[in-house]
C-alpha positions as CSV (number, residue, x, y, z in Angstrom):
1,M,0.0,0.0,0.0
2,A,1.3,3.4,-1.0
3,Q,2.3,5.7,1.9
4,E,-0.2,8.4,2.7
5,I,0.9,11.8,3.9
6,L,-1.5,14.4,5.3
7,F,-0.6,17.9,6.3
8,H,-2.2,18.8,9.6
9,L,-2.9,22.5,9.9
10,K,-3.2,22.8,13.7
11,T,0.2,21.2,14.4
12,G,1.8,22.5,11.2
13,K,3.3,19.0,10.6
14,N,3.0,16.2,8.1
15,A,1.2,13.1,9.3
16,V,2.3,9.7,7.8
17,I,-0.7,7.4,7.8
18,K,-0.5,3.7,8.2
19,R,-3.6,1.7,7.7
20,L,-4.0,-1.6,9.6
21,R,-6.9,-4.1,9.3
22,T,-6.4,-4.9,13.0
23,A,-6.7,-1.2,14.1
24,R,-10.1,-0.3,15.7
25,N,-9.3,3.3,16.4
26,I,-7.1,6.1,15.1
27,S,-3.9,6.5,17.2
28,M,-1.1,8.9,16.8
29,R,2.5,9.6,18.0
30,W,5.5,11.6,17.1
31,K,7.7,9.9,14.5
32,D,10.3,12.6,15.0
33,A,10.3,16.3,15.8
34,D,8.8,17.2,12.4
35,T,6.5,14.2,11.6
36,L,3.5,12.6,13.1
37,S,2.8,8.9,12.7
38,V,-0.8,7.9,12.5
39,T,-2.3,4.4,12.6
40,A,-5.8,4.1,11.3
41,P,-8.4,1.5,10.3
42,P,-8.8,0.9,6.6
43,H,-12.2,2.6,6.5
44,A,-11.0,5.9,8.2
45,T,-11.2,8.9,5.8
46,H,-8.8,11.8,5.8
47,A,-11.5,13.9,7.4
48,D,-11.8,11.3,10.2
49,I,-8.0,11.4,10.7
50,T,-7.9,15.2,10.6
51,D,-10.7,15.4,13.2
52,A,-8.8,13.0,15.5
53,L,-5.6,15.1,15.1
54,D,-7.5,18.3,15.8
55,A,-8.9,16.8,19.0
56,H,-5.4,16.0,20.3
57,A,-3.5,18.9,18.8
58,V,-2.8,20.6,22.1
59,Q,-1.6,17.5,23.8
60,L,0.5,16.5,20.8
61,L,2.3,19.9,20.8
62,Q,2.9,19.6,24.5
63,I,4.8,16.4,24.1
64,Q,6.5,17.2,20.8
65,P,10.1,15.9,21.0
66,G,12.7,18.6,21.2
67,K,15.3,19.1,18.4
68,E,18.9,19.7,19.1
69,C,20.5,22.7,17.4
70,Y,23.7,24.5,17.5
71,P,23.7,27.6,19.7
72,E,24.7,31.1,18.6
73,G,28.4,31.5,18.6
74,H,29.1,27.8,18.9
75,V,32.8,26.8,18.7
76,F,33.8,23.3,17.4
77,R,37.1,22.5,19.2
78,F,39.3,19.7,17.7
79,P,42.9,18.8,18.5
80,D,44.4,20.8,15.7
81,W,41.7,23.3,14.6
82,T,38.6,25.1,15.6
83,V,35.5,26.3,13.8
84,T,33.4,29.2,15.1
85,L,29.8,30.0,14.1
86,R,28.9,33.6,13.8
87,R,26.3,35.8,12.2
88,G,27.2,38.1,9.3
89,P,26.5,39.1,5.7
90,V,26.7,36.2,3.3
91,S,26.2,35.9,-0.5
92,P,22.5,36.1,-1.6
93,Q,20.5,32.9,-1.6
94,R,23.0,31.2,0.7
95,I,22.6,30.0,4.3
96,L,26.2,30.3,5.2
97,Q,29.7,30.7,3.9
98,I,33.1,29.5,5.1
99,E,35.8,32.0,5.6
100,M,39.0,30.6,4.3
101,S,41.8,30.5,6.8
102,R,45.6,30.2,6.6
103,T,45.7,29.0,10.2
104,S,43.8,26.4,12.1
105,D,41.0,28.8,13.3
106,W,38.1,28.9,10.9
107,Q,34.8,30.7,10.9
108,I,31.4,29.8,9.4
109,T,29.4,32.9,8.8
110,L,25.6,32.3,9.0
111,S,23.0,34.5,7.3
112,H,21.0,36.6,9.7
113,L,17.9,34.9,8.2
114,A,19.2,31.4,9.0
115,D,17.1,29.7,11.8
116,L,19.4,27.4,13.8
117,R,16.3,25.3,14.7
118,E,15.8,24.2,11.1
119,A,17.2,20.9,10.0
120,A,18.4,22.4,6.7
121,V,20.6,24.8,8.7
122,T,22.0,22.0,10.8
123,R,22.8,20.0,7.7
124,A,24.5,23.1,6.1
125,I,26.6,23.6,9.2
126,N,27.6,19.9,9.3
127,H,28.6,20.0,5.6
128,A,30.6,23.2,6.2
129,V,32.5,21.7,9.1
130,L,33.3,18.6,7.1
131,T,34.5,20.7,4.2
132,V,37.0,22.3,6.6
133,A,37.8,18.9,8.0
134,H,38.7,17.6,4.5
135,H,40.9,20.6,3.9
136,M,42.7,20.2,7.3
137,A,43.1,16.5,6.8
138,S,45.5,17.0,3.9
139,K,47.6,19.3,6.2
140,V,47.4,17.2,9.4
141,L,46.2,13.7,8.8
142,L,48.3,12.7,5.8
143,P,51.6,14.0,7.2
144,R,50.8,12.2,10.5
145,G,50.2,9.0,8.5
146,K,53.5,9.3,6.8
147,E,55.2,10.0,10.1
148,L,53.8,6.9,11.8
149,A,54.7,4.8,8.8
150,A,58.3,6.0,8.8
151,G,58.6,5.3,12.5
152,L,57.6,1.7,11.8
153,G,59.8,1.4,8.7
154,L,56.8,1.2,6.4
155,R,55.8,3.1,3.3
156,A,52.4,3.4,1.6
157,S,52.4,3.8,-2.1
158,R,50.0,6.7,-1.8
159,W,48.0,8.6,0.9
160,K,44.7,10.3,0.2
161,V,41.7,11.8,2.1
162,S,38.3,10.2,1.6
163,F,34.7,11.2,2.4
164,G,33.8,8.0,4.2
165,Q,31.4,8.3,7.1
166,R,31.4,4.7,8.4
167,I,34.6,3.5,6.6
168,L,37.3,5.5,8.3
169,G,40.2,4.0,6.5
170,T,41.2,1.6,3.7
171,C,44.3,0.1,2.4
172,N,44.2,-1.7,-1.0
173,S,46.5,-4.4,-2.5
174,E,48.7,-1.7,-4.1
175,G,49.5,-0.2,-0.7
176,E,47.3,2.9,-1.2
177,I,45.9,4.2,2.1
178,S,42.8,6.4,2.3
179,L,41.8,8.1,5.5
180,S,38.4,9.6,6.1
181,E,37.9,13.3,6.8
182,Q,35.8,12.1,9.8
183,L,39.0,11.3,11.6
184,M,39.6,15.0,12.0
185,L,36.6,15.2,14.4
186,M,38.3,12.6,16.7
187,P,40.9,12.7,19.4
188,E,44.5,12.2,18.2
189,A,44.8,8.7,19.8
190,L,41.8,7.4,17.8
191,R,43.2,9.0,14.6
192,D,46.5,7.2,15.1
193,Y,44.8,4.0,15.9
194,V,42.9,4.0,12.5
195,I,46.2,4.9,10.7
196,L,48.1,2.1,12.5
197,H,45.2,-0.3,11.6
198,E,45.6,0.5,7.9
199,L,49.4,0.3,8.1
200,G,48.9,-3.2,9.4
201,H,47.3,-4.1,6.1
202,L,50.6,-3.3,4.3
203,T,51.7,-6.6,5.8
204,E,48.4,-8.5,6.2
205,M,45.4,-7.7,3.9
206,N,42.9,-9.6,6.0
207,H,41.8,-9.3,9.7
208,S,43.4,-12.5,10.8
209,E,44.8,-13.2,14.2
210,R,48.3,-12.4,12.8
211,F,47.0,-9.0,11.5
212,H,45.6,-8.1,15.0
213,H,48.9,-9.2,16.6
214,I,50.7,-6.8,14.2
215,V,48.4,-3.9,14.9
216,D,48.5,-4.5,18.7
217,H,52.3,-4.4,18.5
218,Y,52.1,-1.1,16.5
219,C,49.7,0.3,19.2
220,G,52.0,-0.7,22.1
221,G,49.6,-3.5,23.3
222,T,46.5,-1.3,23.4
223,E,44.6,-2.3,20.3
224,A,41.6,-3.7,22.2
225,E,41.3,-0.6,24.3
226,L,41.6,1.8,21.4
227,D,39.1,-0.3,19.3
228,A,36.6,-0.1,22.2
229,R,37.1,3.7,22.4
230,L,36.6,4.0,18.7
231,K,33.3,2.1,18.8
232,A,32.1,4.2,21.7
233,F,33.0,7.5,20.0
234,R,30.1,9.8,19.1
235,S,30.4,12.5,16.4
236,P,30.2,16.1,17.7
237,L,28.0,16.9,14.7
238,L,24.3,16.9,15.4
239,K,21.9,14.7,13.4
240,A,19.5,16.6,11.2
């Protein structure tokens, strides 16, 4: 059955309607901060659903889930760089713009019309921060990779920065290592761990016991601890 979407005027939100043969009444809940989820019997009309939503509009708005947003003047602080949000004039038709920096202190200028509570603004800020992260990675992450490799007597055929969100690093059979821009959001110890993991693949291209023994040696016997910290790490960028 095709998904039905109904705009509800009193809450100002879209309602996603799911019809169930077992449903006897119309029930509703928040799917997220912007969308209502409605379960209804097959015979319920859009007018029936609107009436039910109208009757519960006040209660629904009282329990509407909050949405995180970046505060005015927020500063992203990372080991080698910072990004500060500020208000100011930007190019027409744009939410924000990045002010290029020759140092490690960057600024993202937000339009005076940009509403920090809007998901589109949060997404634009996240994209801008990652754009800076990608730029900084070539100056910080890749030299660090070469430094760690040299200290171990290893040499990758090529180093490059990737856009991976979940895959933080790769090493192919030709010895080319890619490191994700996402690593620039992490503590230095976790960055180094991912680099050392990929350097381990210069010797072992699998994840065998021998591979983990190599990486553990590179990490000074702390591979398990660092792996647990990496899995527990949460991005400082808000979801939108």
